[in-house]
C-alpha positions as CSV (number, residue, x, y, z in Angstrom):
1,X,-4.5,-37.2,11.9
2,X,-4.2,-34.4,14.6
3,X,-6.2,-31.7,13.6
4,X,-4.4,-28.3,12.9
5,X,-4.2,-26.3,16.1
6,X,-6.1,-23.1,15.9
7,X,-5.6,-19.7,18.6
8,X,-8.5,-19.2,20.2
9,X,-9.2,-15.0,19.6
10,X,-12.1,-12.9,20.0
11,X,-14.1,-11.0,17.0
12,X,-14.3,-7.4,17.6
13,X,-15.8,-4.4,15.6
14,X,-13.0,-3.5,13.4
15,X,-13.6,0.4,15.1
16,X,-12.6,-1.4,18.1
17,X,-9.3,-3.1,16.9
18,X,-8.1,0.3,15.1
19,X,-8.9,3.1,17.8
20,X,-9.9,1.9,20.7
21,X,-8.2,-1.1,22.1
22,X,-5.6,-0.7,24.5
23,X,-2.6,-0.5,22.9
24,X,1.0,-2.0,23.8
25,X,4.6,-0.4,22.8
26,X,6.5,-2.9,21.3
27,X,10.2,-2.3,19.8
28,X,10.2,-3.9,16.6
29,X,11.2,-4.1,12.8
30,X,8.9,-3.2,10.0
31,X,8.9,-7.1,9.6
32,X,7.7,-8.0,12.5
33,X,5.0,-5.1,12.3
34,X,3.5,-6.8,9.1
35,X,3.6,-10.7,11.5
36,X,1.2,-8.9,14.2
37,X,-0.8,-6.9,11.5
38,X,-1.5,-10.5,10.2
39,X,-1.9,-12.1,13.5
40,X,-5.0,-9.7,14.3
41,X,-6.3,-9.9,10.3
42,X,-8.3,-13.1,10.3
43,X,-6.4,-14.0,7.8
44,X,-7.7,-17.7,6.2
45,X,-4.6,-17.8,3.9
46,X,-1.4,-16.3,3.1
47,X,0.6,-17.6,-0.1
48,X,4.8,-16.8,-0.3
49,X,7.7,-16.9,-2.3
50,X,10.7,-15.6,-1.1
51,X,12.7,-11.9,-2.5
52,X,14.9,-9.6,-0.4
53,X,13.6,-7.7,1.6
54,X,10.1,-9.4,1.5
55,X,11.2,-12.7,2.8
56,X,11.9,-12.0,6.9
57,X,8.0,-11.3,6.4
58,X,6.1,-14.0,5.2
59,X,8.8,-15.8,6.8
60,X,7.1,-14.8,10.3
61,X,3.7,-15.0,8.8
62,X,4.7,-18.7,8.5
63,X,5.5,-19.0,12.4
64,X,2.1,-17.7,13.4
65,X,0.3,-19.7,10.7
66,X,2.4,-23.0,12.9
67,X,1.1,-21.1,15.7
68,X,-2.7,-21.0,15.0
69,X,-3.6,-17.9,13.7
70,X,-3.7,-18.3,10.1
71,X,-6.0,-21.5,8.7
72,X,-3.6,-22.1,5.6
73,X,-0.4,-20.9,4.1
74,X,2.5,-22.4,1.6
75,X,5.2,-21.0,-0.8
76,X,4.0,-21.0,-4.6
77,X,6.2,-21.4,-7.5
78,X,7.1,-18.3,-8.3
79,X,6.2,-14.7,-7.3
80,X,4.1,-15.2,-10.5
81,X,2.7,-18.2,-9.4
82,X,1.9,-17.0,-6.0
83,X,-0.2,-14.1,-7.4
84,X,-2.2,-16.6,-9.5
85,X,-2.8,-18.2,-6.6
86,X,-3.5,-15.6,-4.3
87,X,-6.6,-14.4,-6.4
88,X,-7.9,-17.9,-7.0
89,X,-7.9,-17.9,-3.3
90,X,-10.0,-14.2,-3.5
91,X,-11.8,-15.5,-6.0
92,X,-13.2,-18.3,-3.5
93,X,-14.2,-16.2,-1.1
94,X,-11.2,-16.2,1.2
95,X,-9.4,-13.2,2.9
96,X,-5.9,-14.0,1.8
97,X,-2.4,-12.0,2.4
98,X,0.6,-12.2,0.6
99,X,3.9,-9.8,0.3
100,X,7.1,-9.5,-2.4
101,X,9.7,-7.1,-3.9
102,X,11.4,-5.3,-6.7
103,X,11.9,-7.6,-9.4
104,X,9.2,-10.3,-7.8
105,X,6.7,-7.6,-8.3
106,X,7.2,-7.4,-12.3
107,X,7.8,-10.6,-12.4
108,X,4.3,-11.1,-11.3
109,X,3.2,-7.5,-12.6
110,X,0.6,-9.6,-15.4
111,X,-1.5,-10.7,-12.8
112,X,-2.2,-6.8,-10.8
113,X,-4.4,-5.7,-13.3
114,X,-6.7,-9.1,-13.4
115,X,-6.9,-8.7,-9.3
116,X,-8.6,-5.0,-10.0
117,X,-10.6,-6.1,-13.2
118,X,-11.8,-8.7,-11.2
119,X,-12.6,-7.1,-8.2
120,X,-10.6,-9.3,-5.5
121,X,-10.2,-7.7,-2.2
122,X,-6.4,-8.9,-1.9
123,X,-4.2,-7.1,0.5
124,X,-0.7,-7.5,-0.5
125,X,2.6,-5.9,1.2
126,X,5.4,-4.4,-1.4
127,X,8.6,-3.8,0.0
128,X,10.3,-1.7,-2.7
129,X,13.8,-2.7,-3.5
130,X,16.4,-1.5,-6.6
131,X,14.7,-3.7,-9.9
132,X,17.6,-2.3,-12.7
133,X,21.2,-3.6,-13.8
134,X,23.7,-3.4,-12.1
135,X,21.5,-5.4,-9.7
136,X,21.1,-4.1,-5.6
137,X,18.7,-5.2,-3.0
138,X,18.8,-1.7,-1.5
139,X,16.0,0.7,-1.4
140,X,14.3,2.4,-4.5
141,X,10.5,3.1,-4.6
142,X,10.4,2.8,-8.6
143,X,8.2,-0.2,-8.5
144,X,5.2,2.4,-7.1
145,X,5.9,4.2,-10.3
146,X,5.5,0.5,-12.6
147,X,1.9,-0.1,-10.2
148,X,0.6,3.5,-10.8
149,X,-1.9,2.1,-13.8
150,X,-2.8,-0.9,-12.6
151,X,-6.2,0.1,-10.9
152,X,-5.0,-1.2,-7.6
153,X,-5.7,1.0,-4.4
154,X,-1.8,2.3,-3.4
155,X,-1.0,3.4,0.2
156,X,2.3,4.2,1.6
157,X,4.0,3.6,4.5
158,X,6.7,5.8,6.0
159,X,7.1,3.4,9.6
160,X,6.8,0.2,10.8
161,X,3.6,1.9,12.7
162,X,2.0,2.9,9.5
163,X,3.0,-0.4,8.5
164,X,1.2,-2.6,11.4
165,X,-1.9,-0.4,10.4
166,X,-2.0,0.1,6.9
167,X,-1.7,-3.5,6.7
168,X,-4.4,-4.5,9.5
169,X,-6.8,-1.8,7.9
170,X,-6.7,-2.5,4.2
171,X,-8.3,-6.1,4.8
172,X,-11.5,-3.7,5.7
173,X,-11.1,-1.0,3.5
174,X,-10.8,-4.0,0.4
175,X,-13.6,-5.1,1.4
176,X,-16.4,-2.6,1.6
177,X,-19.2,-3.9,-0.6
178,X,-19.0,-0.3,-2.7
179,X,-15.4,-0.8,-3.2
180,X,-13.9,-4.5,-3.5
181,X,-10.5,-3.8,-5.3
182,X,-7.5,-5.1,-4.0
183,X,-4.9,-2.4,-1.8
184,X,-1.1,-2.5,-2.4
185,X,0.7,-1.3,1.4
186,X,4.0,-0.1,0.4
187,X,7.4,0.5,2.5
188,X,10.6,1.5,1.8
189,X,12.4,-1.9,1.6
190,X,15.2,-1.9,4.8
191,X,14.3,1.5,5.8
192,X,11.1,0.1,7.6
193,X,11.7,-3.6,6.9
194,X,14.8,-4.1,9.4
195,X,15.3,-1.2,11.3
196,X,13.5,-1.1,15.0
197,X,11.2,1.2,16.1
198,X,8.4,1.8,18.6
199,X,5.3,0.2,17.6
200,X,2.1,0.4,19.6
201,X,-0.3,-2.9,19.2
202,X,-3.4,-4.1,20.5
203,X,-3.8,-7.6,22.3
204,X,-3.6,-10.4,20.2
205,X,-6.0,-12.2,21.8
206,X,-8.7,-9.6,19.3
207,X,-9.0,-10.1,15.4
208,X,-11.0,-8.6,12.7
209,X,-14.9,-10.2,11.9
210,X,-14.7,-12.9,8.9
211,X,-14.6,-11.7,5.5
212,X,-17.6,-12.4,3.6
213,X,-17.5,-13.4,0.1
214,X,-22.2,-13.0,0.4
215,X,-21.5,-8.9,0.3
216,X,-18.7,-9.1,-3.4
217,X,-20.1,-7.3,-6.1
218,X,-19.1,-10.2,-8.0
219,X,-20.1,-14.0,-7.1
220,X,-17.7,-16.1,-5.5
221,X,-16.6,-19.1,-7.3
222,X,-17.4,-21.8,-4.3
223,X,-19.7,-24.8,-3.2
224,X,-22.1,-22.9,-2.8
225,X,-22.5,-20.3,-5.5
226,X,-23.4,-22.0,-9.3
227,X,-20.7,-22.3,-11.5
228,X,-19.5,-19.2,-13.5
229,X,-17.4,-17.6,-15.9
230,X,-15.3,-14.6,-15.8
231,X,-15.3,-14.2,-19.1
232,X,-18.0,-15.3,-21.4
233,X,-16.4,-15.4,-24.7
234,X,-19.2,-16.2,-27.2
235,X,-20.8,-13.2,-26.2
236,X,-17.6,-10.3,-25.5
237,X,-15.1,-12.0,-27.9
238,X,-16.8,-12.5,-31.1
239,X,-18.1,-9.0,-31.0
240,X,-15.4,-5.9,-31.0
241,X,-18.1,-3.1,-30.2
242,X,-19.1,-5.2,-27.4
243,X,-15.8,-6.1,-26.6
244,X,-14.6,-2.5,-26.4
245,X,-17.9,-1.5,-24.8
246,X,-17.7,-4.5,-21.8
247,X,-14.2,-3.4,-21.3
248,X,-14.5,0.5,-21.0
249,X,-17.9,0.0,-18.7
250,X,-16.0,-2.2,-16.3
251,X,-12.7,-0.2,-16.3
252,X,-14.8,2.8,-15.4
253,X,-16.2,0.8,-12.5
254,X,-13.5,0.4,-11.2
255,X,-12.1,4.0,-10.8
256,X,-15.6,4.7,-9.5
257,X,-14.7,2.1,-6.7
258,X,-11.4,3.6,-5.7
259,X,-13.3,6.9,-5.9
260,X,-15.8,5.5,-3.7
261,X,-13.1,4.1,-1.2
262,X,-12.0,8.3,0.2
263,X,-14.5,7.5,2.7
264,X,-13.3,4.7,4.0
265,X,-10.1,6.0,4.0
266,X,-11.0,8.8,5.8
267,X,-12.5,6.8,8.7
268,X,-9.9,4.3,8.7
269,X,-6.6,6.2,8.3
270,X,-7.8,9.6,8.8
271,X,-7.4,11.0,5.4
272,X,-5.2,10.4,2.0
273,X,-2.8,12.9,3.7
274,X,-1.4,14.7,6.7
275,X,-0.2,18.1,6.8
276,X,2.2,20.4,8.9
277,X,2.9,24.1,8.5
278,X,0.2,23.8,5.2
279,X,0.3,27.9,4.9
280,X,4.0,28.3,4.2
281,X,5.2,29.4,1.2
282,X,7.9,26.8,0.8
283,X,6.1,23.2,0.6
284,X,7.8,19.7,1.0
285,X,5.6,16.7,-0.6
286,X,6.6,13.5,0.2
287,X,5.7,10.0,0.5
288,X,7.4,6.4,2.5
289,X,10.6,7.7,4.1
290,X,11.1,10.7,2.4
291,X,8.9,12.3,4.9
292,X,11.1,11.2,7.9
293,X,14.0,12.7,5.5
294,X,12.0,15.7,5.5
295,X,11.5,16.2,8.7
296,X,14.9,16.7,10.1
297,X,15.2,19.0,6.5
298,X,12.2,21.1,7.8
299,X,14.0,21.7,11.4
300,X,17.5,22.4,10.1
301,X,15.3,24.9,8.0
302,X,14.0,26.7,10.6
303,X,16.9,26.9,12.5
304,X,18.4,29.2,9.6
305,X,14.8,30.7,9.6
306,X,13.3,29.6,6.9
307,X,9.5,28.1,7.4
308,X,8.4,25.2,5.6
309,X,5.5,23.0,5.3
310,X,5.0,19.5,5.0
311,X,2.7,17.7,2.8
312,X,2.4,13.4,3.8
313,X,1.2,11.5,1.2
314,X,-0.6,8.5,2.8
315,X,-2.4,6.8,0.4
316,X,-1.0,7.6,-3.8
317,X,-4.2,5.8,-5.4
318,X,-6.8,7.0,-5.0
319,X,-4.9,9.8,-5.4
320,X,-5.7,13.0,-3.5
321,X,-6.0,15.7,-6.0
322,X,-8.3,17.7,-4.7
323,X,-6.4,18.4,-1.2
324,X,-3.1,18.7,-3.2
325,X,-5.1,21.3,-5.9
326,X,-6.4,23.4,-2.5
327,X,-2.7,23.3,-0.6
328,X,-0.7,24.2,-3.9
329,X,-2.5,27.4,-4.1
330,X,-0.8,29.1,-1.9
331,X,2.6,27.5,-2.1
332,X,5.8,29.7,-3.8
333,X,7.7,26.3,-4.4
334,X,6.9,22.7,-4.0
335,X,9.9,20.5,-3.1
336,X,9.5,16.4,-4.0
337,X,12.0,14.5,-2.7
338,X,12.4,10.8,-4.0
339,X,13.9,7.7,-3.3
340,X,13.6,6.7,-7.3
341,X,15.4,8.0,-10.8
342,X,11.6,8.8,-12.4
343,X,10.2,11.5,-9.8
344,X,6.5,9.8,-10.1
345,X,5.7,11.7,-7.3
346,X,6.2,15.1,-8.6
347,X,4.9,14.2,-12.1
348,X,1.8,12.9,-9.8
349,X,1.9,16.6,-8.3
350,X,2.6,18.4,-11.7
351,X,-0.4,16.8,-13.4
352,X,-3.1,18.0,-10.7
353,X,-1.8,21.7,-10.1
354,X,-2.7,24.9,-11.7
355,X,1.1,26.6,-11.8
356,X,3.3,23.3,-11.9
357,X,6.4,25.2,-12.6
358,X,6.8,25.6,-8.6
359,X,7.1,21.8,-8.4
360,X,10.9,21.1,-7.7
361,X,11.5,17.2,-8.5
362,X,14.5,17.4,-5.8
363,X,16.3,15.6,-4.7
364,X,16.2,12.7,-5.8
365,X,18.4,9.3,-4.9
366,X,18.3,6.1,-5.9
367,X,19.8,2.3,-6.6
368,X,20.2,2.4,-2.9
369,X,21.4,6.2,-2.1
370,X,20.7,7.3,1.1
371,X,19.1,10.4,1.3
372,X,20.7,12.7,4.1
373,X,18.6,15.8,4.9
374,X,21.3,18.3,3.7
375,X,20.1,17.5,0.4
376,X,16.3,18.8,0.9
377,X,17.5,21.7,2.7
378,X,20.1,22.8,-0.1
379,X,16.8,22.8,-2.5
380,X,14.8,25.0,0.8
381,X,18.1,27.5,0.7
382,X,17.6,27.4,-3.2
383,X,14.1,28.3,-3.3
384,X,13.9,30.6,-0.9
385,X,16.5,33.1,-2.0
């Protein structure tokens, strides 16, 4: 039997790969950006199950497995099976990657709090699409709202460049010993996954250092570690008091781990938010491709003599509470455009600022509708009167 071929890549420091290595401009789709990120991530295993608009990205990851960039790759029986298998792989001490979308996210939903509870540093890309009836495969970010309380860290990519950088950097952030939590990198389906743009990418002959499971705050379930059990049921399950105390303290530790991730997010992502003209009376706060539409709307408003600032959310969990509190103090109105019906980002912003009456949860489109910048401009004009 012939041994599987592997590609020779040099292991380099994350800082070199992220910031110092010379980058080449490539005109690629978001799905291809995922392939390029995984190619350089020194991934041990990828597990896939097809669902639009994620299928292409994991197909491309399968291609680089065949080329020798990944040690193992297989297709699961369902989305739930994939996320269960991913958990097992991470528990065994390997660096693992997967992706899903929309109804796939919901079918596998039970596993995501389990990932966080078991302190598994899994990186999963989510390509947002509609989940409600009538069936739609078009972009809709409602699944981010569903995921907010899973204790997974949540990044939201605006562009294919964001998607490349966030996917690659997430492995290092997730695996920090004081963090060790899963990260979901979300991108708006089709708007990002299937359109082409310029993405700057480092050489493919370098890769991240391997994952070291022995720096984990929980033991790896491998042949080098004495057998362990996730839950010692006679101790936990036979006493309500002990069960309550164990769960409460552990959930607080998971939240604390996400807070400890802030310094690593600042180091590698440059912060949880990006701002432009944050001192303006009127601000737009947005994430994902709503940011792109906001840029055009701000340009149109400027042509009319209306000054508008922009706050781009790169990270939703942990939420940039203190940053938003500080910026919101000086604003007269905060416009929050979203590609979902629930307005989860507007709700998050309202929950942390002192005067939440200034938050305008509009425009809001859903079910795959586009968001013409004129819709945002109408809200700008209305609050500027």
